[in-house]
C-alpha positions as CSV (number, residue, x, y, z in Angstrom):
1,M,-54.7,53.3,49.9
2,I,-52.3,55.3,52.1
3,R,-49.5,52.8,51.4
4,R,-50.0,53.2,47.7
5,T,-49.9,57.0,47.9
6,L,-46.8,56.8,50.2
7,F,-45.1,54.4,47.8
8,A,-45.9,56.6,44.8
9,A,-44.5,59.6,46.6
10,M,-41.3,57.8,47.6
11,L,-40.9,56.5,44.1
12,A,-41.2,60.0,42.7
13,I,-38.7,61.4,45.2
14,G,-36.3,58.6,44.4
15,A,-36.5,59.3,40.7
16,F,-35.9,63.0,41.3
17,V,-32.9,62.3,43.6
18,A,-31.4,59.8,41.2
19,V,-31.5,62.0,38.1
20,P,-29.1,64.8,39.3
21,A,-26.4,62.3,40.3
22,S,-24.8,62.2,36.8
23,A,-25.1,66.0,36.5
24,A,-23.5,66.4,39.9
25,H,-20.8,64.0,38.9
26,A,-20.0,66.1,35.8
27,A,-20.0,69.3,37.8
28,A,-18.2,68.2,40.9
29,C,-15.8,65.6,39.5
30,G,-15.5,65.9,35.7
31,V,-15.9,63.4,33.0
32,D,-13.3,60.6,33.0
33,Y,-12.4,61.1,36.7
34,H,-12.9,59.1,39.8
35,C,-13.6,61.2,42.9
36,A,-14.1,60.6,46.5
37,T,-15.2,63.1,49.1
38,Y,-14.7,62.2,52.8
39,Y,-16.8,64.0,55.4
40,Y,-15.6,64.8,59.0
41,S,-17.2,65.8,62.2
42,D,-15.1,68.9,62.8
43,P,-12.7,71.3,61.0
44,N,-9.7,69.3,62.3
45,H,-10.9,66.2,60.4
46,T,-10.5,64.0,63.5
47,T,-13.5,61.7,62.9
48,Q,-14.8,60.6,59.6
49,V,-18.6,60.5,59.5
50,G,-19.2,59.5,55.9
51,Y,-18.0,59.5,52.3
52,R,-19.3,59.9,48.7
53,V,-17.7,58.3,45.7
54,W,-18.3,59.0,42.0
55,T,-17.0,56.3,39.7
56,C,-15.7,56.7,36.2
57,G,-19.0,55.5,34.9
58,G,-20.8,58.4,36.7
59,D,-22.4,56.3,39.5
60,M,-22.4,57.8,42.9
61,T,-22.3,55.9,46.2
62,Q,-22.8,57.6,49.6
63,V,-22.2,56.0,53.0
64,G,-22.8,57.8,56.3
65,A,-23.4,61.5,56.8
66,T,-22.3,64.6,55.1
67,S,-20.9,67.7,56.8
68,P,-19.4,71.0,55.9
69,Y,-15.9,69.6,56.8
70,S,-14.7,67.5,53.9
71,R,-11.7,66.6,51.7
72,T,-12.0,65.5,48.1
73,S,-9.6,63.4,46.0
74,K,-9.8,63.3,42.2
75,S,-7.9,60.9,39.9
76,P,-8.2,60.2,36.2
77,C,-9.8,57.0,35.0
């Protein structure tokens, strides 16, 4: 019973997190653009700790961690 409840909660959270991705893409990147944000461990950008990519189709992929220290590149599709 606990597993079912936990699974249902995780499914609901996953659906909630997945829905804003396309809205975030439109706001952060813009329609018909490919964007990549690279996250670093410090303000000097010496060590990359993660990245987030928005494809032209609006899909988002994230690897690693985010941080307040970042650089974003944007290119038309």
